[in-house]
C-alpha angles and dihedrals in degrees: 000000000000117000117188143167115278123248129217090242091069098047094108093052093046092048089055091052091050094045095047092046093048092049091049097046105028114021093082097045105038129072117279091230088063095041093057089063094051097089128153090253092051091056091048090052092050091049092050093050091050098036096127089058097044116106122192139196121204134043120312091249093046113027113184104191146004139206130191128196126195121189103307095342132101090220106182137000123178135158130186118260090248091058098051112120093016097104092251094116090051090051091052091047093050091048091052092049092050092048092050091046091051088057090057097258108157098185122023124198139195138187118234122191112250106253096026092119095164091060092041092055091048093053093044090051088057097051103271118138128211105232099179142285128310138177111252118204104221121196119237133161087256093054134266117348113204114218130175110232141167112266118216126189136187132187107232103194099052106112091326117185111253112258094228135049140173107289105186141006124188130219123183120219137180091199109053096174095052094041091049091052090048092055090052091049095053091051110268120141117237114236100168134000119200138154094247104024132023128180128210129183125225128198109286093035101276112146123220111211115205111203121192116231128172091221121034128185105217131204135106111357114249089245140035130215136227128209132186096230109033096177094051090047090050091052092047092051091051091050092055095045102254092132100219118197119253115282113261127198117229103189093172090068097028094242142111119217145188133177135226128194113224120215097270091052103259114141114227119197119214119205130198116242120245084239093058112128094006122121115260 
């Protein structure tokens, strides 16, 4: 799910998302003297003043959610009612955490309105911990409005997912049809099939690009693969006629392996995962 920086052209739409979300989540549980200041125009003004820190999910003509960070704080997170449950809020949250982490923030924090249990459960589900109450100083046209809130924190550099991964690997083939069928058989997801180029997705999002060549030099494939259950995969490959090599133990690297030759002649090595055989 693509998350991007907001543009000024979508301020009105984003302000509506913020306003509708605030009314839905906060109007009933927060003081009326604060609620009267939370107008559509006030949200638009706050978005404009923080535009460089506003991240958005959805198309420019139909944004579906927004997130704002400020220093070490996850400042705001709102999604439209139609996007709830779609994973969009989680994508915005992950993007915010990664942005804060890239700035060197060790522990991020956020303020959650007391009584907003839906938001609280969402943050807790994604690894945030309620550490107590605090007084948040909220901006209004009349000055600062003090409000007691729940304070949540999350350590950002504890086993964080790396921010980069392998995007594409390339394999040449002189038999596009047979190689394409092979990739499907071993469990890759087809993205695009063409006579000269085909694209298949692996777990984790890496794309394998098959490129047709009249003459191909075969040997070890320029990549290897990892599966959770190597033995079950080996049996499945045998049952569909792929003729995998016998499984070999490699204790020095804490893996088991086998190889399979794909139709062009490239040899692909399959590794067991470190999670193989462990309870999930």
